[in-house]
C-alpha positions in Angstrom: 1.3 19.0 -3.3 0.5 22.3 -1.8 2.9 24.3 -0.2 3.3 25.9 3.5 1.9 29.3 3.9 0.4 29.3 0.2 3.6 29.4 -1.2 3.6 27.9 -4.6 4.6 24.4 -5.6 8.4 24.1 -6.7 9.1 27.3 -4.6 8.0 25.4 -1.3 10.1 22.7 -2.4 13.2 24.9 -2.5 12.5 27.3 0.5 11.7 23.5 2.5 15.0 22.1 1.3 17.0 25.2 2.5 14.9 25.5 5.7 16.0 22.2 6.2 19.2 22.3 5.3 19.5 25.4 7.9 18.0 23.3 10.4 20.8 20.2 9.8 23.5 22.7 10.1 22.2 24.5 13.1 21.9 20.8 14.8 25.6 20.4 13.8 26.4 23.8 15.9 27.5 25.4 12.5 24.4 27.7 11.4 25.8 29.6 8.8 24.8 33.5 8.4 23.3 32.8 4.7 22.0 29.7 2.9 24.9 27.5 1.6 25.4 26.9 -2.0 26.0 23.8 -3.7 29.5 22.4 -2.8 29.9 24.6 0.1 31.2 21.5 2.6 33.6 21.5 5.0 35.9 19.6 2.5 34.7 21.2 -0.5 34.5 17.4 -2.2 30.7 17.0 -2.6 28.3 18.8 -4.2 25.7 18.0 -1.4 26.2 18.9 2.1 28.6 16.7 4.0 27.1 15.7 7.3 29.6 13.3 8.1 29.5 12.4 11.6 26.0 13.4 12.4 24.5 12.2 15.7 21.1 11.7 13.7 19.6 9.6 11.3 21.8 6.6 12.1 19.5 3.8 11.0 15.7 2.9 10.6 13.3 -0.2 10.9 10.7 -0.2 8.0 8.5 -2.6 6.3 9.3 -3.3 2.6 6.5 -3.7 0.4 6.6 -7.5 1.1 6.1 -7.1 4.5 9.6 -7.6 6.0 11.7 -5.4 8.1 14.6 -3.8 6.6 17.2 -1.6 8.4 20.2 -0.1 7.0 22.2 -3.2 8.0 20.6 -4.9 5.1 22.3 -2.4 2.8 25.8 -3.1 4.2 28.6 -2.8 1.1 25.9 -0.5 -1.0 25.6 3.4 -1.1 22.0 4.3 0.0 20.0 7.2 -1.5 16.7 7.7 1.0 14.2 10.2 0.4 11.1 10.9 2.2 7.5 11.5 0.1 4.5 10.3 -1.1 2.8 8.5 -4.2 0.1 11.0 -4.8 2.9 13.9 -4.5 3.0 16.0 -8.2 6.2 17.5 -8.3 8.9 17.2 -5.6 8.8 13.4 -5.3 8.8 12.6 -9.2 11.5 15.0 -9.8 13.6 13.5 -7.1 13.0 9.6 -8.3 13.5 10.9 -11.7 16.8 12.4 -10.7 18.0 9.3 -9.0 16.8 7.1 -12.0 19.3 9.1 -14.2 21.8 8.6 -11.8 21.5 4.9 -12.0 21.9 5.2 -16.0 25.4 7.6 -15.3 26.6 5.2 -13.0 26.8 1.9 -15.1 27.6 -1.1 -14.1 28.3 0.8 -10.3 24.8 1.1 -10.2 24.4 -2.5 -8.8 26.1 -0.8 -5.5 23.5 1.8 -4.7 20.2 1.1 -3.5 17.4 4.3 -3.7 14.7 4.2 -1.0 11.6 5.9 -1.1 9.9 6.1 2.6 6.1 7.4 2.5 5.0 9.7 4.8 1.7 9.2 4.0 0.9 5.4 5.3 -2.9 5.8 5.8 -3.3 5.9 1.5 0.2 4.3 0.4 -0.6 0.8 0.5 2.0 -1.8 0.2 0.7 -2.4 -3.8 1.0 1.2 -4.7 4.2 2.0 -3.2 5.5 -1.2 -5.1 3.9 0.2 -8.2 5.1 3.5 -7.9 8.6 3.0 -7.0 9.0 0.6 -10.0 8.0 2.8 -12.4 11.1 5.1 -12.0 13.4 2.4 -11.6 12.7 -1.7 -11.3 15.4 -1.8 -8.0 14.0 1.4 -6.4 12.7 0.2 -2.8 9.8 1.5 -1.0 9.5 1.7 2.7 6.5 2.1 5.1 5.3 1.6 8.4 2.6 2.6 10.8 1.7 6.4 11.5 3.8 6.1 15.1 6.9 4.6 13.3 6.7 6.9 10.3 6.6 10.1 12.6 9.5 8.6 14.7 11.8 8.0 11.6 11.1 11.2 10.3 11.9 12.6 13.6 15.3 11.1 13.6 16.3 12.1 10.5 15.1 15.6 10.9 12.4 15.4 8.3 9.2 17.7 8.3 5.9 16.6 6.9 2.2 17.2 7.9 -1.6 17.2 6.2 -2.6 19.6 4.3 -6.4 19.8 3.5 -7.4 20.3 0.0 -11.2 20.6 0.0 -12.7 16.9 1.0 -9.1 15.5 0.7 -5.5 16.4 1.9 -2.0 16.4 0.3 1.1 16.1 2.3 3.6 19.1 2.7 7.2 17.6 3.5 11.2 18.1 3.5 12.5 17.6 -0.1 16.2 16.3 0.7 17.8 13.4 0.1 20.1 11.7 2.5 23.3 9.5 1.2 24.9 6.7 3.2 27.9 5.2 2.5 28.7 1.5 2.0 29.5 1.4 5.3 26.3 2.5 6.6 27.5 6.0 7.7 25.0 9.2 6.9 27.3 11.2 4.8 25.2 13.6 2.7 21.9 15.8 2.9 21.4 16.2 -0.8 19.4 19.6 -2.5 16.5 19.2 -4.5 17.8 21.3 -6.7 20.9 19.5 -7.0 21.4 17.8 -10.7 21.7 14.2 -11.7 25.3 14.8 -12.8 26.2 16.4 -9.7 24.6 13.7 -7.1 26.3 10.9 -9.7 29.7 12.8 -8.9 29.0 12.7 -5.3 28.3 8.8 -5.2 31.2 7.6 -7.6 33.2 9.4 -4.4 31.5 7.2 -2.0 31.7 4.0 -4.0 
């Protein structure tokens, strides 16, 4: 994935995550003077950014790889971890999904109450079979969701997610937000998780929500 303004790949992911955190805080009317650190939340109980009560990111309506329409209501009773990315992403996306897989292992039997969802921001190239194979490579229960270009754009906007095409010779890659979003079992958006959050930290947060 090529970074905006020529920034290196990993640096882009971290910068984009921090930029997005600032955007989220700004949307909630509490823009900090400096970037927040992990665990710097209102309650101090989470490692991720506590966005409980946010007026955005309340739902989605997307297709799974079998062509079925899925919404948050389908996962009521589970903690949902939602990430936007694309299957040809060389670094940020596989890192986020590998972290999620490690979290599932750490949770043990409680992982049955967690659903990880990967939403593609590149529906022009990410076909249903590709998306299914990609998510299963990380964990058999991970779910890939997709939509047409218009719905993808609207859904990303609803979650304050940034993405855009970046030309690379005769093809392109995607620049995109590197945050994960966590919903509690009641379907409420609770956390925005930075790319550099560890599996251990994320597992701690999910245990608190389960």
